[in-house]
C-alpha atoms as one frame of an Amber mdcrd trajectory, in Angstrom:
protein
 141.950  28.215  13.739 141.158  31.834  14.633 137.478  32.468  13.865 136.151
  36.015  13.728 132.390  36.490  14.062 130.996  39.856  12.953 127.441  40.066
  14.269 125.721  43.257  15.393 123.032  41.399  17.361 125.350  38.932  19.138
 123.937  38.038  22.580 125.451  36.120  25.468 123.482  34.089  28.010 123.135
  37.210  30.158 121.520  39.225  27.347 117.980  39.321  26.019 117.702  37.816
  22.556 118.846  34.773  20.642 122.084  33.181  21.845 122.754  30.634  19.102
 125.978  32.323  18.018 127.252  32.560  21.577 126.487  28.898  22.217 128.278
  27.980  18.988 131.239  30.204  19.873 131.582  28.389  23.205 131.472  25.047
  21.395 134.186  26.123  18.943 136.336  27.387  21.803 135.940  24.050  23.587
 137.137  22.298  20.440 140.403  24.222  20.600 139.703  27.093  18.230 140.096
  30.770  19.109 136.934  32.844  18.719 136.741  36.628  18.548 133.419  38.426
  18.223 132.788  41.957  17.010 129.354  43.134  18.064 127.328  46.178  19.086
 126.860  47.479  22.635 123.210  48.173  21.724 120.884  45.231  22.380 119.073
  44.475  19.134 115.870  43.384  20.892 115.530  46.161  23.467 117.511  48.996
  21.866 119.287  49.543  25.193 123.028  49.961  25.584 124.606  47.266  27.730
 128.197  48.537  27.946 130.116  51.791  27.826 129.400  53.654  24.596 132.925
  54.057  23.321 134.709  53.261  20.087 135.780  49.771  21.196 134.892  48.096
  24.476 136.969  44.910  24.800 135.667  42.125  26.997 136.774  38.547  27.611
 134.022  36.360  29.027 134.389  33.416  31.395 134.701  31.010  28.446 137.660
  32.911  27.016 135.760  34.458  24.111 136.988  37.960  23.287 134.082  40.277
  22.473 134.745  43.679  20.927 131.670  45.877  21.218 132.153  48.772  18.797
 130.403  52.118  18.627 126.906  51.879  17.131 124.288  54.576  16.626 121.779
  53.712  19.342 118.387  54.936  18.034 117.719  51.498  16.595 113.939  51.377
  17.028 113.060  54.999  16.243 112.348  54.418  12.537 113.581  52.451   9.538
 115.900  55.325   8.576 117.431  55.370  12.064 117.792  51.590  11.913 119.721
  51.823   8.641 121.974  54.488  10.176 122.598  52.108  13.083 123.486  49.316
  10.660 125.861  51.544   8.705 127.561  52.853  11.849 128.272  49.294  12.961
 129.488  48.364   9.481 132.156  51.065   9.708 133.133  50.617  13.371 133.300
  46.817  13.110 135.550  47.081  10.050 137.980  49.374  11.843 137.989  47.103
  14.900 138.713  44.066  12.732 141.771  45.732  11.261 143.380  45.710  14.714
 143.246  41.918  14.927 146.211  39.770  14.055 146.037  36.582  12.007 142.471
  35.543  11.250 141.720  32.240   9.489 137.971  32.448   8.966 135.545  35.370
   9.024 131.945  34.460   9.775 129.535  37.115   8.534 125.818  36.894   9.136
 122.688  38.567   7.783 120.527  40.405   8.679 121.560  43.170   8.823 123.165
  42.545   5.474 125.601  45.477   5.704 127.761  43.639   8.242 128.113  40.907
   5.634 130.003  43.334   3.423 132.316  44.165   6.323 132.970  40.458   6.861
 133.792  39.952   3.164 136.157  42.919   3.064 137.939  41.889   6.259 138.331
  38.320   4.996 139.980  39.520   1.801 142.300  41.936   3.573 143.299  39.242
   6.075 143.604  36.463   3.491 140.956  34.486   5.372 138.016  32.276   4.423
 134.674  34.093   4.135 131.700  32.162   5.548 128.398  33.960   4.971 125.348
  32.952   7.004 121.798  33.734   5.851 119.349  33.919   8.760 116.625  35.850
   6.873 116.108  36.551   3.191 116.915  40.240   3.454 115.990  42.491   1.653
 112.970  40.456   0.475 111.505  40.236   3.984 111.898  43.993   4.494 110.216
  44.687   1.150 107.361  42.275   1.904 106.648  43.804   5.316 106.677  47.294
   3.809 109.613  48.867   5.646 111.877  48.997   2.580 110.117  50.951  -0.159
 112.642  53.227  -1.838 113.394  51.818  -5.333 117.036  52.893  -5.221 117.601
  51.298  -1.813 115.884  48.130  -3.004 118.165  47.904  -6.042 121.268  48.564
  -3.944 120.211  46.024  -1.330 119.577  43.335  -3.926 122.936  44.091  -5.533
 124.656  43.690  -2.171 122.780  40.451  -1.525 123.886  39.028  -4.889 127.457
  40.220  -4.307 127.749  38.466  -0.957 126.245  35.208  -2.217 128.608  35.056
  -5.184 131.738  36.156  -3.294 131.379  33.926  -0.234 133.627  30.891  -0.016
 130.681  29.155   1.650 127.075  30.177   2.251 125.145  28.560   5.095 121.394
  28.908   5.613 119.375  28.111   8.737 116.204  27.004   6.921 115.614  24.638
   3.983 113.221  27.266   2.665 116.183  29.526   1.839 118.112  27.045  -0.299
 116.394  27.669  -3.622 116.503  31.477  -3.347 120.165  31.599  -2.362 121.186
  29.131  -5.077 119.284  31.041  -7.757 121.054  34.211  -6.640 124.399  32.686
  -7.583 125.868  31.216  -4.397 128.652  28.807  -5.358 128.409  26.558  -2.313
 125.331  26.392  -0.077 124.904  24.255   3.038 121.923  23.885   5.365 122.897
  24.298   9.024 119.424  24.532  10.561 118.230  26.340  13.627 118.021  24.178
  16.701 118.192  24.315  20.478 119.986  22.917  23.496 117.448  20.891  25.507
 119.641  21.148  28.623 119.084  24.923  28.672 115.358  24.376  29.222 115.497
  22.056  32.211 113.590  23.650  35.091 111.284  22.466  37.857 110.307  26.017
  38.819 107.250  26.464  36.624 104.801  26.790  39.513 107.048  29.262  41.286
 107.328  31.336  38.104 103.553  31.394  37.689 103.205  32.536  41.274 105.819
  35.254  40.743 103.716  36.575  37.861 100.594  36.412  40.023  99.143  33.756
  37.705  99.084  30.661  39.920  96.568  28.108  38.689  96.224  29.657  35.239
  96.750  27.947  31.885  99.438  30.092  30.289  99.816  30.665  26.562 103.351
  32.004  26.115 104.736  34.217  23.391 108.449  34.876  23.930 110.296  36.964
  21.374 110.379  40.164  19.380 107.369  42.493  19.349 107.818  43.821  15.836
 105.888  44.410  12.635 106.541  40.882  11.417 105.144  39.176  14.494 101.454
  39.951  13.966 100.725  40.142  17.681  97.562  42.162  17.175  96.041  38.839
  16.064  97.010  37.408  19.455  95.128  40.265  21.163  92.091  39.635  18.982
  92.151  35.943  19.918  92.510  36.834  23.609  89.448  39.067  23.342  87.405
  36.210  21.894  88.073  33.922  24.872  88.185  36.541  27.598  85.339  34.789
  29.394  87.667  31.876  30.136  89.241  33.197  33.311  91.490  30.142  33.590
  93.452  31.043  30.420  96.068  33.799  30.307  98.309  35.070  27.526 101.830
  36.044  28.579 104.011  38.055  26.202 107.699  38.315  27.057 110.074  40.394
  24.980 110.497  43.817  23.468 110.406  45.611  20.157 109.121  48.551  18.200
 105.448  47.523  18.434 105.314  46.732  22.145 103.938  50.112  23.266 101.150
  50.030  20.685 100.283  46.457  21.677 100.041  47.445  25.338  97.890  50.423
  24.380  95.557  48.252  22.283  95.283  45.722  25.094  94.193  48.524  27.428
  91.656  49.808  24.895  90.167  46.304  24.614  90.287  45.930  28.418  92.026
  42.582  28.133  92.528  41.285  31.663  93.815  37.980  30.273  96.940  39.446
  28.604 100.148  40.227  30.490 103.269  41.918  29.126 106.649  41.302  30.731
 110.139  42.541  29.811 112.590  40.243  28.044 114.645  37.846  30.124 118.165
  36.534  29.656 118.717  33.097  28.135 120.033  31.898  31.478 116.595  32.669
  32.981 114.452  31.429  30.088 114.059  27.867  31.409 111.778  29.008  34.241
 109.680  31.025  31.793 109.085  28.029  29.537 108.480  25.790  32.563 105.606
  28.082  33.535 104.044  27.869  30.070 101.383  25.314  29.187 101.212  26.252
  25.506 103.693  28.158  23.323 102.807  30.386  20.390 104.834  31.131  17.246
 103.300  33.707  14.931 104.206  35.740  11.859 102.244  37.819   9.390 100.621
  35.857   6.536 103.259  36.718   3.943 104.501  34.325   1.277 108.163  34.952
   2.128 107.627  33.872   5.750 106.825  30.365   4.558 110.574  29.921   4.108
 111.544  30.453   7.765 112.682  28.179  10.608 111.950  30.487  13.596 114.090
  30.089  16.720 111.125  30.277  19.060 109.610  27.085  17.630 112.778  25.131
  18.384 112.978  26.630  21.882 109.383  25.612  22.629 109.987  22.068  21.418
 113.245  21.824  23.391 111.276  22.834  26.483 108.772  20.052  25.807 105.851
  22.402  25.234 103.063  22.098  22.618 103.270  24.688  19.860 100.445  26.649
  18.292 101.975  27.539  14.965 100.601  30.553  13.090 103.248  30.202  10.364
 102.856  28.197   7.163 105.545  26.619   5.007 108.651  24.657   5.911 108.297
  25.071   9.683 104.723  23.762   9.469 106.055  20.704   7.630 108.553  20.101
  10.427 106.110  20.578  13.308 103.514  18.350  11.670 106.117  15.667  10.860
 107.200  15.736  14.498 103.618  15.763  15.799 104.635  18.646  18.063 101.879
  21.204  17.626  98.724  22.571  16.047  98.746  24.649  12.869  96.574  27.775
  12.656  96.089  29.805   9.491  98.263  32.938   9.863  96.240  36.073  10.502
  93.143  34.159  11.648  92.250  35.203  15.219  89.169  32.955  15.308  91.221
  29.825  14.523  93.871  30.873  17.014  91.286  31.234  19.790  89.839  27.829
  18.925  93.280  26.204  19.016  93.995  27.722  22.442  90.726  26.352  23.798
  91.371  22.929  22.269  94.760  22.582  23.939  93.766  24.227  27.226  90.983
  21.680  27.592  93.153  18.695  26.696  96.268  18.446  28.900  96.871  14.866
  27.725  97.184  16.094  24.134  99.466  18.918  25.307 101.726  16.404  26.986
 101.844  14.214  23.898 102.725  17.139  21.622 105.391  18.357  24.034 107.084
  14.961  24.264 107.107  14.638  20.476 108.667  18.081  20.068 111.431  17.386
  22.544 112.160  14.068  20.873 112.791  15.598  17.449 115.064  18.238  18.968
 117.163  15.516  20.581 117.187  13.410  17.411 117.732  16.036  14.709 118.114
  19.574  16.013 120.233  19.548  19.151 122.705  22.419  19.402 125.615  20.008
  19.855 124.893  18.044  16.676 124.306  21.181  14.632 127.488  22.780  15.964
 129.422  19.674  14.952 128.015  20.011  11.421 129.104  23.648  11.285 132.561
  22.843  12.631 133.007  20.213   9.911 132.149  22.820   7.275 134.613  25.316
   8.772 137.449  22.822   9.024 136.967  21.677   5.430 136.988  25.299   4.258
 140.242  25.861   6.098 141.813  22.731   4.592 140.862  23.783   1.070 142.126
  27.324   1.740 145.476  26.025   3.009 145.876  23.691   0.003 145.144  26.505
  -2.418 147.655  28.803  -0.699 150.295  26.073  -0.719 149.816  25.263  -4.413
 149.984  28.933  -5.394
């Protein structure tokens, strides 16, 4: 089967950002399928261009995956308007690149950004292929809730596009159980949960002490936040919590990543004179094991919005795969999972006082930290390992292809 993935934010192990799609592509290739990816040369997390800015830059990686990086407007983080222009530019360039491909059996579109989902649908119909649509966030509802999508016309158009893709997909997959009801109510004909997960082998490292020393933080208890620094992430609350426990010189907050809000966070940290907060640039997935090995506690945080109760954030699964205790400032379905696993401590989103108290509780109880970390790793191995989840996805794809072939034969 020739599988085409259209994903603007696709990242390999040598990129900053989530690599779930790359890991899955490698798995599919190992199983004998051919995988082609159309992506952007602009890193979605950093906004930096990683390859030559030309119409199509063709690459074949060491695993045999062909990656076509197509021209994309690069001012991704300048404003919401510029971001939409970036999305639209990729929608057009990825469509034109897809036309150059020969026989395609399945087109895997993913959202957000939702515009590339339309490209995936159109390509699938022109190629006579199966259309698999993946929902990673409930866009546009998240964008409306956070306040970046306000124009009534754009909201109506976005919701129309969302409904169109749900109803025209041969199969919809969601990465969180919290999305199932919304997607089904919107008219999706077939919905399957393929949850987020992690590969525990990617987090094996014995270099935690060396990494702490490299940061100049030897002997410190490190609270790690690794991920996007955006509006949704509510990292000002982290700074407020850090200020409350600044007297504890043995505790340090380390923030690794990038995003639109990073400069303002650094500025606020300087205003508050926070000597217990350190900002570092994002690292590649191949280097992330050492980062998590250096952490004593991991933090997952989002703004206290009702829609965010539906999410299964990647960073929670990464922390559990690394065997680290999680402080979870996110309510909803991910709280249910973490509490069922016994893998972390819940903190009311937006509450800096509770967050500071949770940090102190775990920092002063390494035995509890160890217990939470072991429990988190266990549930990843039992229920959310990348291999098992990839096998579930492959089964869905192969059944779609069988049904598609039968329908073509009968017609």
